N, C-alpha and C positions, 0 to 999 in steps of 0.2 A: 739265645743263651748269653751272648755278650752283654746285652742290655740288662739281663737279670743280674749278672755279675757286677756290673757297674752300679745298678740299683742297690744291690746288697752292700757293696762297699760304701755307698753314700749313706745308706740307712745306719750302718754300723758306726760310721764316722760321726753322723749326726747324734746318735745315742751317746757316744763317747764325749763329744763336745758338750752336749746338754748336761750330762752328769758332772762334768768338770765346771761348767758355768754355775750350776746349782751349788756345788761345793764352794767355789770362790765367792759367790754372792752371799751365801749363808755365813761363811766365816768372816768375811769383811763386815757385813752388817752386824753380826754378833759382837765383833770387836768394837765397832764404832758406837753401837747402841749402849754398850756397857763399858765405856771408855775407861772409867776409873778402875773397874775390876780388871780390865785388860792391862792397864798400867801396873796395877798391883801384882798381877801374875808375871809380867815381864820382869819387874823388880825382884821377884822371888827366884828367877832363873839364875844360872851360874855366871852370866856375863856381867860386866861392869855397868854402873849407872849411866856413864856417858854413852855407851853403846845402846843401852836401853832407850835413851831419848830418841835416837835415830830409828830404831826398830819400831817404836810406838806408832810412827806414821808410815814408815816404809812398808811394813808388812800388809796392812789393810789396803794401802794405795796400790801395791803390787798385785794383790789378789783381785782388786777391781780391774786393773789393767789386763790381767790374764783373762778375766771373764769377757771384757770388751773385745779383746783380740780374738777370742774363740768365737764370738758372735758373728763376725763378718767373714765371708769366704776369702776375701783377699788377704786377711791377716791371720787366718785360722792356724796356719803352720807356726807362725810366731807365738800364738797363744798356746799351742801344744808344747812347743819348746820351753816357753816360760813356765808352763804347768809342770813339765817334767823336772825342770831345774828347781822350782820351789819344793816339789814333793821329794826330790833327792836330798835337798838341804834339810827339810823337816824330818825325813826318814833317817838321815845320818845323825842328826841330833838325838833322836829317840834311841837309835842304836847305841850311841855313846852312853846315854843314861842307863840303858839295860845292861851294858857291859861293865858298868861300875866305874866309868872314866871319871866322873865327878865325885867330889868328896861327899856331897849330899844329893839326895834325889829331890829335885824341885817339884812343885805341884804340876799337874797336867794342864792341858788346855781348857778353855771355857766352852760354853755351849753344850751341845749334845755330847761332844767328845769328852767332856769332863767326867761322864759316867764310865768311860772306858779306862781300863788300866793301861799301863805302858805297853804291855805285850799286844793287847788288842789294838791299841792305837798304832803300833808298828804295822800290824797286818792291814789295817785300814789304809794307812799311807802307802804301803806296798801295792795294794790294789789300785789306788789312783795313780801311782807312779807307772804301773804296768799299763793302765788305760792310756796315759799320756804317751808312752813309748809306742804302743800299738797304733794310736792315732797318727803319730809322726810317720811310722812305717807305712800305714795305709795311704796317707797323703802322698808320700814320696813314690810309692809303687804306682799309684793312680796317675801321678804326673809323668812318670816314665812311660806308662802305657799310652797316654795321650801323645807324648813326644814321639814315640815309636810309630804311631799311626800317621803322624805328619811326615815322617821320613819316608815311609813306604809309598 
């Protein structure tokens, strides 16, 4: 029974990480493949042009870093934390848009997400934020179980 539990945790964690890797690789490639469009979309957001210059490279590079961290067992927890942080930032931004914080509503993201409205995009982000947090929780619980076995 104990092996089944560990196997279930491993399978769920692998599924979570796989979904997050797919998300980050897709979004990073989408931004880099359509770089001019991504730059135009960033310039249409509510932050200043100087900030946009940094975000233009920072966002896709960070998404690739998250995917790489998630891929390897030794760095998986860092990848989950980075994923949760990114999703929290993106979700916070969308929440501010929906709450009317900004004077104007900028265009939404590119790729497949372009087809979603702001509310659907919020739910999409909340789903991946929840996955990231669950992954962190399961990794920490699993590490505590392993540590407790060593102590006994």
